[in-house]
C-alpha positions in Angstrom: -80.6 40.2 124.8 -83.6 41.3 122.7 -81.3 42.2 119.8 -79.6 38.8 119.9 -82.9 37.0 119.8 -84.1 39.2 116.9 -81.0 38.3 114.9 -81.4 34.6 115.7 -85.1 34.7 114.7 -84.1 36.5 111.5 -81.4 34.0 110.7 -83.7 31.1 111.3 -86.3 32.6 109.0 -83.7 33.1 106.3 -82.5 29.5 106.6 -86.1 28.2 106.3 -86.7 30.4 103.2 -83.4 29.2 101.6 -84.2 25.5 102.3 -87.7 25.9 100.9 -86.5 27.5 97.7 -83.8 24.9 97.0 -86.1 22.0 97.9 -88.5 23.3 95.3 -85.9 23.8 92.4 -83.6 20.9 93.2 -84.8 18.9 90.2 -84.3 21.8 87.8 -81.2 23.5 89.3 -78.7 22.0 86.9 -80.7 23.3 83.9 -80.6 26.8 85.3 -76.8 27.2 85.3 -74.6 28.1 83.6 -76.4 30.9 81.6 -76.4 31.2 77.8 -74.0 34.2 77.4 -70.9 34.0 75.2 -68.5 33.8 78.1 -70.5 31.8 80.7 -68.6 28.6 79.9 -65.3 30.3 80.5 -66.7 31.8 83.7 -67.6 28.3 85.1 -64.3 26.8 83.9 -62.4 29.6 85.8 -64.2 28.6 89.0 -63.4 24.9 88.6 -59.7 25.6 87.6 -59.2 27.8 90.6 -60.6 25.1 92.9 -58.9 22.0 91.5 -55.4 23.6 91.1 -55.4 24.0 94.9 -56.6 20.5 95.9 -54.1 17.8 96.5 -54.7 14.1 95.9 -54.3 13.4 99.6 -56.7 16.1 100.8 -59.8 15.5 102.9 -62.3 18.2 101.6 -65.5 19.7 102.8 -67.7 21.1 100.0 -69.9 23.5 102.0 -73.2 24.4 100.4 -72.6 21.6 97.9 -76.0 21.6 96.3 -76.4 19.2 93.4 -72.7 18.4 93.2 -71.5 20.9 90.6 -68.1 20.8 92.5 -68.6 17.8 94.7 -68.3 15.5 91.7 -65.0 16.9 90.4 -63.6 17.1 93.9 -64.5 13.4 94.5 -62.6 12.6 91.3 -59.5 14.4 92.6 -59.3 14.3 96.5 -58.8 11.4 98.9 -62.1 12.0 100.8 -64.9 14.5 100.2 -67.8 15.5 102.4 -70.7 17.6 101.0 -72.8 19.7 103.3 -76.1 21.4 102.3 -79.2 22.7 103.9 -81.5 21.0 101.3 -82.1 17.2 101.4 -83.5 17.3 97.8 -80.3 19.0 96.5 -78.3 16.4 98.3 -80.4 13.6 96.7 -79.5 14.9 93.2 -75.8 15.1 94.3 -75.9 11.5 95.5 -77.4 10.3 92.3 -74.7 12.0 90.2 -72.0 10.5 92.4 -73.5 7.0 92.0 -73.8 7.3 88.2 -70.1 8.1 88.0 -69.0 5.4 90.5 -67.7 8.1 92.9 -67.9 8.3 96.7 -68.6 11.2 99.0 -70.2 11.6 102.4 -73.3 13.9 102.1 -74.6 15.6 105.2 -77.6 17.8 105.8 -76.5 20.8 107.9 -75.9 24.5 108.5 -72.7 26.3 107.6 -73.0 28.4 110.8 -72.9 25.2 113.0 -70.7 22.7 111.2 -71.4 19.1 112.5 -67.8 18.1 112.4 -64.9 17.9 114.9 -62.1 20.4 115.1 -59.2 19.9 112.6 -61.2 17.6 110.3 -60.4 18.8 106.8 -57.4 19.9 104.7 -59.6 22.1 102.6 -63.1 23.7 102.8 -64.7 24.8 99.5 -67.8 26.9 99.0 -68.8 28.1 95.5 -71.7 30.6 95.2 -73.3 29.4 98.5 -71.8 32.0 101.0 -74.0 34.8 99.5 -77.0 33.2 101.2 -75.6 33.6 104.7 -77.5 36.2 106.7 -75.1 39.2 107.3 -75.2 38.7 111.1 -74.0 35.0 110.6 -71.1 35.7 108.3 -68.4 35.8 111.0 -69.7 32.7 112.7 -69.4 30.8 109.4 -65.8 31.8 108.9 -65.1 31.0 112.5 -66.6 27.5 112.0 -64.5 27.0 108.9 -61.4 27.9 110.8 -62.3 25.4 113.5 -62.8 22.4 111.2 -59.7 23.2 109.1 -56.4 21.5 110.0 -53.4 23.8 110.5 -52.2 24.7 107.1 -55.6 24.0 105.6 -57.3 26.2 103.0 -60.6 27.8 102.5 -61.5 28.1 98.8 -64.5 30.2 97.9 -66.3 31.9 95.0 -68.6 34.8 95.7 -70.1 37.7 93.8 -68.1 40.9 94.1 -69.7 43.8 96.0 -67.2 46.3 94.5 -68.4 45.4 91.0 -72.0 45.9 92.2 -71.3 49.4 93.4 -70.5 50.3 89.8 -73.0 48.2 88.0 -76.1 46.8 89.8 -77.4 44.7 87.0 -76.8 40.9 86.8 -74.4 40.8 83.9 -74.6 37.2 82.9 -78.0 36.3 84.3 -80.2 34.0 82.4 -83.0 32.9 84.8 -81.5 33.5 88.2 -81.1 37.3 88.8 -79.7 39.2 91.8 -81.5 42.2 93.1 -78.7 44.2 94.7 -80.9 46.8 96.4 -83.2 44.2 97.9 -80.5 41.8 98.8 -82.2 38.9 97.0 -81.6 36.2 94.4 -84.7 35.8 92.2 -85.3 32.4 90.6 -87.5 33.3 87.6 -89.5 30.9 85.5 -89.4 28.0 87.9 -91.3 24.7 87.5 -93.9 26.0 89.9 -94.8 28.9 87.5 -93.7 31.3 90.3 -90.7 33.5 90.9 -88.9 32.4 94.1 -86.6 34.6 96.2 -83.8 33.9 98.7 -81.5 36.2 100.6 -78.3 37.1 98.8 -75.5 39.4 99.8 -72.2 39.8 97.9 -68.7 40.3 99.4 -66.0 42.9 98.7 -62.3 42.0 98.9 -62.2 43.9 102.2 -65.1 41.9 103.5 -63.3 38.6 102.8 -60.0 39.9 104.4 -61.8 41.1 107.5 -63.9 38.0 108.0 -60.9 35.7 107.4 -58.6 37.6 109.7 -61.0 37.7 112.7 -61.5 33.9 112.3 -57.7 33.5 112.3 -57.3 32.9 108.6 -55.1 34.8 106.1 -56.2 35.5 102.5 -53.3 34.6 100.3 -54.8 34.6 96.9 -57.6 36.7 95.3 -58.6 36.1 91.7 -61.1 38.1 89.7 -63.5 36.1 87.5 -64.6 38.0 84.4 -62.5 41.1 85.0 -63.1 42.5 81.5 -65.9 40.6 79.8 -68.4 41.6 82.5 -68.0 45.2 81.3 -68.6 44.4 77.6 -71.9 43.8 75.8 -72.8 40.3 74.6 -73.0 41.7 71.1 -69.3 42.6 71.3 -68.3 39.3 72.9 -70.2 37.4 70.2 -67.4 38.1 67.9 -65.0 35.2 68.4 -61.8 37.2 67.7 -62.8 39.8 70.3 -63.9 37.2 72.8 -60.7 35.2 72.5 -58.6 38.3 72.9 -60.6 39.4 76.0 -60.2 36.0 77.5 -56.4 35.9 77.0 -56.1 39.3 78.6 -58.4 38.2 81.5 -56.1 35.3 82.2 -53.1 37.6 82.5 -54.9 40.2 84.8 -57.1 37.9 86.9 -54.6 37.7 89.7 -53.2 41.2 89.4 -54.6 44.1 91.6 -56.5 46.2 91.0 -58.0 44.1 88.2 -58.5 41.1 90.5 -60.6 43.3 92.8 -62.9 44.4 90.0 -64.0 41.0 88.7 -67.7 40.2 88.4 -67.0 37.4 91.0 -64.1 36.9 93.4 -62.3 33.6 93.9 -60.3 33.6 97.2 -58.0 31.3 99.1 -57.5 31.8 102.8 -55.1 29.7 104.9 -55.2 28.6 108.5 -51.7 29.2 110.0 -49.5 26.4 111.4 -48.8 27.0 115.0 
């Protein structure tokens, strides 16, 4: 019982820290990403392409950890209904403003990924790009279980996470500009913020095995794994600055991104898991 209480207190503390950080940087978040490296634009395009190619026009979608709407907005342009969930009211306010400016509609809800405030079988797809790394390790399985609960049979979980396998071979943050991961400390460091201070939040990457195990225990099956930046992450910016080299690398990456073992070695992982139809 004492161990359970310790985990809960630790999780609650992490949530408070994450909320405070994102409340502080909400107004500057969009200026912090993407970075300024020679392949950063391709990296973010790969994320978006993976997501949108799996979303149908008739889908009801939950964008989990939606932040300022980097993916909520394009999802709202494509899907029938979109709900965005985030722990930070200030991030949701920026998201709401973007949607209004574009004449789009989405329901935005403040909430916790480990206790989704939605009924069973509510969504055709749940998306979460770069947000799952903030989940305390002891809460990971609960989040996947909650996702499985709110997905309809045949529904899909679509996620983007940093790859722990890559980190075992290279601990540096390859394309970092101002937001840097400290692998050993398990933290994301927001440098040069508007407050003049560096801010930190918990951050833990996932391996392909982690994703398969967490999905399977929740009753989901991983059906597609794509590596993002499977080659470019291993090359220096000075090399990639040469357009001919960069274009060649990107063509090869597109061919290898879905092919093991290359898909397991990407800087980030993009995964689709499906809830079975019973």
